[in-house]
MIZAVEX-652840 format. One record per residue: residue number from 1; x, y, z of N, C-alpha, C, O in turn. Coordinates in steps of 0.02 Angstrom, whole numbers, padded with zeros to 5 digits. Atoms other than C-alpha are relative to their C-alpha. Layout:
REM residues N
nr / nx / ny / nz / cax / cay / caz / cx / cy / cz / ox / oy / oz
NUM / X / Y / Z / X / Y / Z / X / Y / Z / X / Y / Z
...
This chain:
REM residues 160
nr / nx / ny / nz / cax / cay / caz / cx / cy / cz / ox / oy / oz
1 / 00018 / -00068 / -00018 / -00018 / -00845 / 00160 / 00063 / 00044 / 00009 / 00062 / 00103 / -00009
2 / -00062 / -00039 / -00010 / 00160 / -00791 / 00206 / 00029 / 00020 / -00068 / 00055 / 00076 / -00075
3 / -00026 / -00017 / 00067 / 00211 / -00798 / 00023 / -00039 / 00058 / -00030 / -00009 / 00105 / -00056
4 / 00041 / -00054 / 00028 / 00066 / -00688 / -00030 / 00016 / 00066 / 00034 / 00021 / 00118 / 00001
5 / -00016 / -00061 / -00038 / 00105 / -00562 / 00107 / 00069 / 00026 / -00020 / 00078 / 00086 / -00027
6 / -00068 / -00020 / 00020 / 00289 / -00561 / 00057 / -00001 / 00030 / -00070 / 00032 / 00081 / -00083
7 / 00006 / -00028 / 00067 / 00244 / -00533 / -00126 / -00030 / 00070 / 00003 / -00005 / 00117 / -00027
8 / 00034 / -00065 / -00006 / 00125 / -00393 / -00080 / 00048 / 00053 / 00029 / 00054 / 00107 / 00001
9 / -00045 / -00047 / -00033 / 00250 / -00309 / 00036 / 00058 / 00020 / -00046 / 00075 / 00079 / -00052
10 / -00057 / -00013 / 00044 / 00394 / -00325 / -00087 / -00020 / 00046 / -00058 / 00015 / 00094 / -00074
11 / 00022 / -00041 / 00057 / 00295 / -00254 / -00233 / -00019 / 00071 / 00023 / 00002 / 00120 / -00008
12 / 00022 / -00067 / -00023 / 00215 / -00111 / -00134 / 00059 / 00042 / 00023 / 00064 / 00100 / 00005
13 / -00058 / -00038 / -00025 / 00376 / -00060 / -00046 / 00047 / 00021 / -00056 / 00073 / 00076 / -00056
14 / -00043 / -00017 / 00058 / 00476 / -00066 / -00208 / -00032 / 00056 / -00040 / 00002 / 00102 / -00062
15 / 00035 / -00053 / 00036 / 00343 / 00040 / -00294 / 00006 / 00067 / 00037 / 00016 / 00119 / 00006
16 / -00007 / -00062 / -00038 / 00348 / 00167 / -00153 / 00071 / 00029 / -00005 / 00080 / 00090 / -00010
17 / -00069 / -00023 / 00008 / 00538 / 00175 / -00165 / 00012 / 00030 / -00069 / 00049 / 00079 / -00076
18 / -00008 / -00025 / 00068 / 00525 / 00202 / -00351 / -00026 / 00072 / -00006 / -00002 / 00110 / -00048
19 / 00027 / -00068 / 00003 / 00424 / 00360 / -00319 / 00053 / 00054 / 00006 / 00055 / 00101 / -00033
20 / -00054 / -00049 / -00009 / 00575 / 00455 / -00254 / 00048 / 00000 / -00059 / 00070 / 00052 / -00082
21 / -00046 / 00005 / 00057 / 00686 / 00390 / -00393 / -00028 / 00032 / -00063 / 00008 / 00066 / -00100
22 / 00031 / -00030 / 00059 / 00562 / 00442 / -00527 / -00003 / 00076 / 00006 / 00004 / 00112 / -00043
23 / 00000 / -00073 / -00010 / 00548 / 00616 / -00450 / 00067 / 00029 / -00020 / 00070 / 00081 / -00054
24 / -00067 / -00023 / 00019 / 00736 / 00636 / -00468 / 00011 / -00006 / -00075 / 00037 / 00040 / -00107
25 / -00010 / 00012 / 00072 / 00737 / 00562 / -00643 / -00037 / 00052 / -00042 / -00009 / 00079 / -00089
26 / 00039 / -00047 / 00040 / 00598 / 00674 / -00708 / 00022 / 00072 / 00009 / 00012 / 00114 / -00035
27 / -00025 / -00068 / -00012 / 00675 / 00830 / -00630 / 00068 / 00012 / -00034 / 00086 / 00069 / -00047
28 / -00069 / -00005 / 00026 / 00848 / 00794 / -00704 / 00006 / 00046 / -00062 / 00049 / 00090 / -00061
29 / -00010 / -00042 / 00060 / 00824 / 00873 / -00878 / -00004 / 00075 / 00014 / 00031 / 00114 / -00018
30 / 00006 / -00071 / -00016 / 00773 / 01039 / -00800 / 00055 / 00022 / 00049 / 00087 / 00073 / 00039
31 / -00048 / -00021 / -00052 / 00886 / 01042 / -00647 / 00072 / 00001 / -00025 / 00112 / 00041 / 00000
32 / -00069 / 00005 / 00023 / 01044 / 00996 / -00742 / 00022 / 00066 / -00034 / 00082 / 00080 / -00039
33 / -00016 / -00064 / 00034 / 01034 / 01166 / -00831 / -00004 / 00060 / 00047 / 00010 / 00116 / 00026
34 / 00006 / -00055 / -00048 / 01006 / 01270 / -00673 / 00068 / 00033 / 00012 / 00120 / 00001 / 00007
35 / -00060 / -00035 / -00022 / 01132 / 01401 / -00623 / 00019 / -00028 / 00069 / -00020 / -00064 / 00100
36 / -00023 / 00025 / -00065 / 01234 / 01364 / -00467 / -00049 / 00020 / 00055 / -00068 / -00022 / 00096
37 / 00044 / -00024 / -00053 / 01121 / 01471 / -00357 / -00068 / -00034 / -00003 / -00095 / -00054 / 00048
38 / 00066 / 00031 / 00008 / 00960 / 01399 / -00427 / 00004 / -00075 / 00019 / -00041 / -00102 / 00050
39 / -00007 / 00071 / -00015 / 01026 / 01221 / -00412 / 00004 / -00011 / 00075 / -00030 / -00055 / 00102
40 / -00007 / 00009 / -00072 / 01078 / 01239 / -00231 / -00066 / 00017 / 00036 / -00082 / -00013 / 00088
41 / 00066 / -00015 / -00030 / 00909 / 01319 / -00191 / -00048 / -00058 / -00011 / -00084 / -00077 / 00034
42 / 00046 / 00056 / 00015 / 00815 / 01178 / -00278 / 00017 / -00062 / 00042 / -00029 / -00099 / 00061
43 / -00020 / 00059 / -00038 / 00915 / 01046 / -00184 / -00029 / -00001 / 00070 / -00034 / -00054 / 00102
44 / 00027 / -00004 / -00069 / 00839 / 01106 / -00020 / -00068 / -00034 / 00006 / -00090 / -00048 / 00062
45 / 00065 / 00034 / -00004 / 00672 / 01026 / -00065 / 00008 / -00073 / 00023 / -00041 / -00104 / 00042
46 / -00011 / 00070 / -00019 / 00752 / 00857 / -00026 / 00015 / -00009 / 00074 / 00030 / -00065 / 00095
47 / -00011 / 00008 / -00072 / 00775 / 00892 / 00159 / -00053 / -00047 / 00028 / -00113 / -00041 / 00014
48 / 00046 / 00048 / -00029 / 00699 / 00749 / 00255 / -00011 / -00063 / -00043 / -00042 / -00111 / -00020
49 / 00009 / 00058 / 00043 / 00705 / 00628 / 00108 / 00041 / -00060 / 00024 / 00032 / -00115 / -00001
50 / -00039 / 00057 / -00026 / 00828 / 00521 / 00206 / -00046 / -00051 / 00031 / -00027 / -00109 / 00040
51 / 00049 / 00048 / -00027 / 00672 / 00442 / 00282 / -00019 / -00053 / -00051 / -00044 / -00106 / -00033
52 / 00013 / 00051 / 00051 / 00652 / 00352 / 00116 / 00045 / -00061 / 00011 / 00030 / -00115 / -00013
53 / -00045 / 00055 / -00016 / 00796 / 00245 / 00179 / -00037 / -00055 / 00038 / -00021 / -00114 / 00031
54 / 00041 / 00050 / -00036 / 00670 / 00159 / 00294 / -00039 / -00043 / -00049 / -00041 / -00104 / -00042
55 / 00037 / 00037 / 00052 / 00564 / 00111 / 00144 / 00046 / -00046 / -00040 / 00029 / -00103 / -00054
56 / -00047 / 00039 / 00040 / 00715 / 00052 / 00047 / 00024 / -00061 / 00041 / 00027 / -00116 / 00015
57 / -00020 / 00056 / -00043 / 00774 / -00054 / 00193 / -00056 / -00051 / 00006 / -00043 / -00112 / 00003
58 / 00057 / 00045 / -00004 / 00599 / -00127 / 00210 / -00010 / -00038 / -00066 / -00027 / -00097 / -00065
59 / 00007 / 00033 / 00065 / 00592 / -00164 / 00023 / 00053 / -00054 / -00008 / 00038 / -00109 / -00033
60 / -00054 / 00049 / 00005 / 00759 / -00253 / 00030 / -00014 / -00060 / 00045 / -00008 / -00117 / 00024
61 / 00015 / 00055 / -00046 / 00710 / -00354 / 00183 / -00059 / -00043 / -00022 / -00056 / -00104 / -00019
62 / 00058 / 00039 / 00023 / 00540 / -00403 / 00114 / 00016 / -00041 / -00062 / -00010 / -00096 / -00071
63 / -00019 / 00036 / 00060 / 00617 / -00454 / -00051 / 00048 / -00057 / 00017 / 00046 / -00109 / -00015
64 / -00042 / 00054 / -00024 / 00750 / -00555 / 00038 / -00042 / -00056 / 00030 / -00031 / -00114 / 00015
65 / 00046 / 00049 / -00028 / 00614 / -00642 / 00137 / -00037 / -00037 / -00055 / -00046 / -00098 / -00053
66 / 00035 / 00029 / 00057 / 00521 / -00671 / -00025 / 00044 / -00051 / -00035 / 00021 / -00106 / -00052
67 / -00047 / 00047 / 00033 / 00674 / -00752 / -00105 / 00008 / -00064 / 00041 / 00012 / -00118 / 00013
68 / -00006 / 00059 / -00043 / 00690 / -00868 / 00045 / -00064 / -00041 / -00003 / -00060 / -00102 / -00009
69 / 00064 / 00036 / 00001 / 00505 / -00913 / 00045 / -00013 / -00035 / -00067 / -00046 / -00086 / -00070
70 / 00012 / 00027 / 00067 / 00506 / -00946 / -00143 / 00053 / -00049 / -00024 / 00049 / -00074 / -00080
71 / -00051 / 00048 / 00023 / 00660 / -01056 / -00149 / -00036 / -00066 / -00014 / -00080 / -00087 / 00023
72 / 00034 / 00061 / 00021 / 00609 / -01215 / -00237 / -00053 / 00012 / -00053 / -00076 / -00036 / -00084
73 / 00046 / -00018 / 00055 / 00492 / -01123 / -00356 / 00040 / 00043 / -00048 / 00045 / 00104 / -00041
74 / -00053 / -00030 / 00041 / 00615 / -01084 / -00493 / -00014 / 00069 / -00027 / 00024 / 00115 / -00015
75 / 00013 / -00064 / 00032 / 00533 / -00942 / -00589 / -00009 / 00056 / 00051 / 00019 / 00110 / 00045
76 / 00013 / -00052 / -00051 / 00471 / -00847 / -00437 / 00061 / 00013 / 00043 / 00074 / 00070 / 00062
77 / -00061 / -00009 / -00039 / 00630 / -00876 / -00340 / 00051 / 00042 / -00039 / 00081 / 00088 / -00012
78 / -00046 / -00038 / 00043 / 00734 / -00812 / -00486 / -00022 / 00073 / -00004 / 00020 / 00118 / -00002
79 / 00025 / -00068 / 00002 / 00622 / -00659 / -00498 / 00014 / 00038 / 00064 / 00034 / 00096 / 00063
80 / -00013 / -00033 / -00064 / 00638 / -00621 / -00313 / 00075 / 00015 / 00008 / 00093 / 00069 / 00032
81 / -00072 / -00011 / -00005 / 00827 / -00642 / -00320 / 00023 / 00056 / -00047 / 00065 / 00098 / -00029
82 / -00018 / -00054 / 00048 / 00840 / -00531 / -00475 / -00023 / 00068 / 00026 / 00014 / 00117 / 00020
83 / 00024 / -00063 / -00028 / 00733 / -00397 / -00393 / 00043 / 00022 / 00059 / 00059 / 00081 / 00065
84 / -00043 / -00015 / -00057 / 00837 / -00408 / -00235 / 00068 / 00027 / -00025 / 00094 / 00075 / 00003
85 / -00063 / -00024 / 00028 / 00995 / -00387 / -00340 / -00006 / 00072 / -00025 / 00039 / 00112 / -00016
86 / 00011 / -00068 / 00024 / 00922 / -00231 / -00421 / -00006 / 00050 / 00058 / 00022 / 00105 / 00055
87 / 00008 / -00044 / -00058 / 00873 / -00157 / -00253 / 00068 / 00012 / 00034 / 00084 / 00068 / 00053
88 / -00066 / -00006 / -00031 / 01046 / -00192 / -00180 / 00046 / 00042 / -00045 / 00084 / 00083 / -00020
89 / -00041 / -00039 / 00047 / 01129 / -00122 / -00337 / -00018 / 00074 / 00004 / 00027 / 00117 / 00000
90 / 00019 / -00070 / -00006 / 01028 / 00038 / -00319 / 00031 / 00031 / 00063 / 00050 / 00090 / 00062
91 / -00032 / -00025 / -00060 / 01096 / 00055 / -00143 / 00075 / 00007 / -00008 / 00105 / 00054 / 00018
92 / -00071 / -00005 / 00015 / 01273 / 00022 / -00203 / 00013 / 00066 / -00037 / 00060 / 00102 / -00020
93 / -00007 / -00062 / 00038 / 01252 / 00165 / -00328 / -00008 / 00060 / 00047 / 00031 / 00108 / 00043
94 / 00011 / -00056 / -00046 / 01183 / 00279 / -00192 / 00061 / 00012 / 00044 / 00085 / 00068 / 00049
95 / -00054 / -00008 / -00049 / 01322 / 00246 / -00067 / 00068 / 00015 / -00034 / 00111 / 00045 / -00002
96 / -00064 / -00012 / 00034 / 01462 / 00252 / -00197 / 00002 / 00068 / -00036 / 00056 / 00097 / -00043
97 / 00001 / -00061 / 00040 / 01406 / 00407 / -00294 / -00042 / 00057 / 00029 / -00019 / 00114 / 00033
98 / 00045 / -00052 / -00024 / 01258 / 00501 / -00221 / 00020 / 00026 / 00068 / 00028 / 00086 / 00079
99 / -00016 / -00019 / -00069 / 01302 / 00500 / -00037 / 00065 / 00041 / 00005 / 00066 / 00091 / 00040
100 / -00061 / -00042 / -00004 / 01482 / 00562 / -00063 / -00011 / 00071 / -00026 / 00019 / 00119 / 00000
101 / 00015 / -00068 / 00024 / 01413 / 00709 / -00163 / -00038 / 00039 / 00054 / -00025 / 00099 / 00065
102 / 00035 / -00033 / -00056 / 01294 / 00747 / -00019 / 00049 / 00020 / 00054 / 00044 / 00075 / 00082
103 / -00049 / -00014 / -00052 / 01440 / 00738 / 00102 / 00045 / 00059 / -00019 / 00057 / 00103 / 00022
104 / -00046 / -00053 / 00021 / 01555 / 00851 / 00000 / -00033 / 00068 / -00003 / 00001 / 00119 / 00002
105 / 00036 / -00063 / 00003 / 01420 / 00983 / -00014 / -00038 / 00014 / 00065 / -00075 / 00063 / 00070
106 / 00038 / -00005 / -00063 / 01354 / 00958 / 00164 / -00074 / 00007 / -00015 / -00108 / 00054 / 00006
107 / 00070 / 00003 / 00021 / 01186 / 00912 / 00091 / -00020 / 00063 / -00039 / -00073 / 00091 / -00028
108 / 00012 / -00055 / 00047 / 01197 / 01049 / -00039 / -00011 / 00067 / 00035 / -00053 / 00107 / 00014
109 / 00001 / -00064 / -00034 / 01224 / 01191 / 00084 / 00067 / 00036 / -00006 / 00072 / 00096 / 00009
110 / -00067 / -00029 / 00010 / 01409 / 01220 / 00045 / 00019 / -00010 / -00073 / 00010 / -00065 / -00100
111 / -00015 / 00003 / 00071 / 01469 / 01258 / -00131 / 00076 / -00011 / -00009 / 00114 / 00037 / -00004
112 / -00071 / 00012 / 00012 / 01636 / 01173 / -00166 / 00019 / 00019 / -00072 / -00025 / 00030 / -00114
113 / -00024 / -00020 / 00066 / 01743 / 01216 / -00318 / -00024 / -00049 / -00055 / -00038 / -00028 / -00111
114 / 00020 / 00050 / 00050 / 01693 / 01053 / -00406 / -00075 / -00015 / 00003 / -00096 / -00071 / -00012
115 / 00072 / 00010 / -00009 / 01506 / 01077 / -00376 / -00034 / -00027 / -00062 / -00079 / -00068 / -00057
116 / 00034 / 00022 / 00061 / 01460 / 01050 / -00559 / 00014 / -00074 / -00014 / -00030 / -00110 / -00039
117 / -00015 / 00071 / 00006 / 01548 / 00881 / -00562 / -00041 / -00040 / 00050 / -00067 / -00094 / 00034
118 / 00040 / 00033 / -00051 / 01460 / 00834 / -00401 / -00074 / -00002 / -00020 / -00109 / -00051 / -00008
119 / 00069 / -00002 / 00024 / 01295 / 00888 / -00477 / -00011 / -00056 / -00052 / -00061 / -00091 / -00048
120 / 00007 / 00053 / 00050 / 01322 / 00771 / -00626 / -00001 / -00069 / 00033 / -00043 / -00111 / 00017
121 / -00003 / 00064 / -00035 / 01370 / 00628 / -00511 / -00065 / -00013 / 00038 / -00093 / -00068 / 00036
122 / 00060 / 00007 / -00040 / 01220 / 00660 / -00399 / -00061 / -00014 / -00044 / -00099 / -00060 / -00030
123 / 00058 / 00007 / 00043 / 01092 / 00678 / -00538 / 00000 / -00067 / -00037 / -00051 / -00102 / -00038
124 / -00001 / 00062 / 00039 / 01149 / 00531 / -00644 / 00001 / -00063 / 00043 / -00021 / -00115 / 00022
125 / 00005 / 00058 / -00044 / 01172 / 00416 / -00496 / -00072 / -00011 / 00023 / -00093 / -00068 / 00030
126 / 00071 / 00008 / -00016 / 00993 / 00451 / -00446 / -00039 / -00028 / -00060 / -00084 / -00069 / -00051
127 / 00033 / 00027 / 00060 / 00939 / 00416 / -00626 / 00012 / -00075 / -00006 / -00034 / -00113 / -00019
128 / -00016 / 00072 / 00002 / 01030 / 00249 / -00624 / -00038 / -00037 / 00055 / -00063 / -00092 / 00043
129 / 00037 / 00031 / -00055 / 00952 / 00210 / -00455 / -00074 / -00009 / -00018 / -00104 / -00060 / -00001
130 / 00070 / 00005 / 00021 / 00779 / 00246 / -00527 / -00010 / -00057 / -00050 / -00058 / -00095 / -00045
131 / 00005 / 00055 / 00048 / 00810 / 00127 / -00672 / 00006 / -00068 / 00035 / -00029 / -00115 / 00017
132 / -00007 / 00063 / -00037 / 00868 / -00008 / -00552 / -00062 / -00016 / 00041 / -00083 / -00074 / 00044
133 / 00062 / 00011 / -00037 / 00715 / 00015 / -00442 / -00056 / -00020 / -00046 / -00096 / -00065 / -00031
134 / 00051 / 00018 / 00049 / 00604 / 00009 / -00595 / 00009 / -00072 / -00023 / -00039 / -00109 / -00029
135 / -00014 / 00069 / 00021 / 00689 / -00151 / -00652 / -00022 / -00049 / 00055 / -00050 / -00101 / 00040
136 / 00021 / 00043 / -00055 / 00659 / -00226 / -00479 / -00075 / -00008 / 00000 / -00101 / -00064 / 00008
137 / 00073 / 00004 / 00000 / 00475 / -00183 / -00487 / -00026 / -00041 / -00059 / -00071 / -00082 / -00051
138 / 00021 / 00037 / 00059 / 00456 / -00251 / -00664 / 00011 / -00075 / 00011 / -00033 / -00115 / -00004
139 / -00015 / 00071 / -00011 / 00541 / -00415 / -00617 / -00049 / -00030 / 00050 / -00073 / -00086 / 00041
140 / 00047 / 00025 / -00050 / 00430 / -00434 / -00464 / -00069 / -00011 / -00030 / -00100 / -00064 / -00021
141 / 00067 / 00005 / 00029 / 00270 / -00401 / -00559 / -00003 / -00056 / -00052 / -00050 / -00095 / -00053
142 / -00001 / 00054 / 00049 / 00318 / -00515 / -00703 / 00004 / -00068 / 00033 / -00028 / -00116 / 00009
143 / -00008 / 00065 / -00034 / 00367 / -00653 / -00583 / -00066 / -00025 / 00029 / -00078 / -00085 / 00032
144 / 00062 / 00021 / -00032 / 00198 / -00653 / -00500 / -00058 / -00003 / -00049 / -00109 / -00034 / -00034
145 / 00056 / -00002 / 00047 / 00090 / -00623 / -00654 / 00008 / -00047 / -00059 / -00040 / -00058 / -00096
146 / -00010 / 00046 / 00056 / 00166 / -00744 / -00779 / 00007 / -00070 / 00026 / 00033 / -00082 / 00081
147 / -00006 / 00071 / -00018 / 00157 / -00931 / -00775 / 00054 / -00032 / -00041 / 00064 / -00014 / -00100
148 / -00050 / 00036 / 00039 / 00296 / -01047 / -00825 / -00036 / -00043 / -00052 / -00094 / -00062 / -00042
149 / 00032 / 00042 / 00051 / 00261 / -01147 / -00984 / -00018 / -00068 / 00029 / 00020 / -00098 / 00067
150 / 00023 / 00065 / -00023 / 00161 / -01303 / -00949 / 00026 / -00055 / -00046 / 00024 / -00048 / -00107
151 / -00025 / 00057 / 00039 / 00235 / -01468 / -01005 / -00060 / -00035 / -00031 / -00114 / -00039 / -00001
152 / 00051 / 00040 / 00032 / 00134 / -01569 / -01128 / -00009 / -00064 / 00040 / 00040 / -00094 / 00063
153 / 00010 / 00063 / -00037 / 00054 / -01718 / -01042 / 00031 / -00058 / -00038 / 00025 / -00064 / -00099
154 / -00031 / 00059 / 00029 / 00150 / -01878 / -01072 / -00051 / -00055 / -00009 / -00109 / -00048 / 00011
155 / 00047 / 00054 / 00013 / 00072 / -02043 / -01123 / -00033 / -00026 / 00064 / -00091 / -00047 / 00062
156 / 00028 / 00027 / -00062 / 00047 / -02095 / -00942 / -00052 / 00046 / 00031 / -00094 / 00024 / 00070
157 / 00047 / -00048 / -00030 / -00050 / -01936 / -00898 / -00058 / 00017 / -00046 / -00104 / 00052 / -00024
158 / 00055 / -00016 / 00046 / -00163 / -01926 / -01051 / -00062 / -00039 / 00020 / -00059 / -00097 / 00041
159 / 00063 / 00034 / -00013 / -00345 / -01966 / -01026 / -00035 / -00013 / -00067 / -00026 / 00025 / -00115
160 / 00034 / 00018 / 00062 / -00453 / -02048 / -01157 / -00064 / 00036 / -00007 / -00099 / 00027 / -00057
């Protein structure tokens, strides 16, 4: 029962985290062409999105628990570890590229001279994060929905 709950939590939380990433990814083609004023105005819709950090933390913890619970079951364990790696990698991208852009612009309320470079860093780091979250979700779903190949029965297990 604990394994099933961990799978459910990991998949649902990862899917919820992906929602924010996809919103950024789908907005990118339009927002990247905005003027400075329009871009800074549009960025204000993300106020309060830091609460998604709670979901991301929960997704990482549930997937870590899943990896621990599934140790000894090769395919599922590998899937949980791969998904965990993708989730952690998405956080690495956020803290190395997205967060510093937020800091330098004071959450997009101050316009520094290099704002267009920060915009590129911010937008494309969110896009990469979305791809990593999507990869995590795909790996989780594939791990739970596919079966490993069954070995052919040997002579001792064949029935007449």
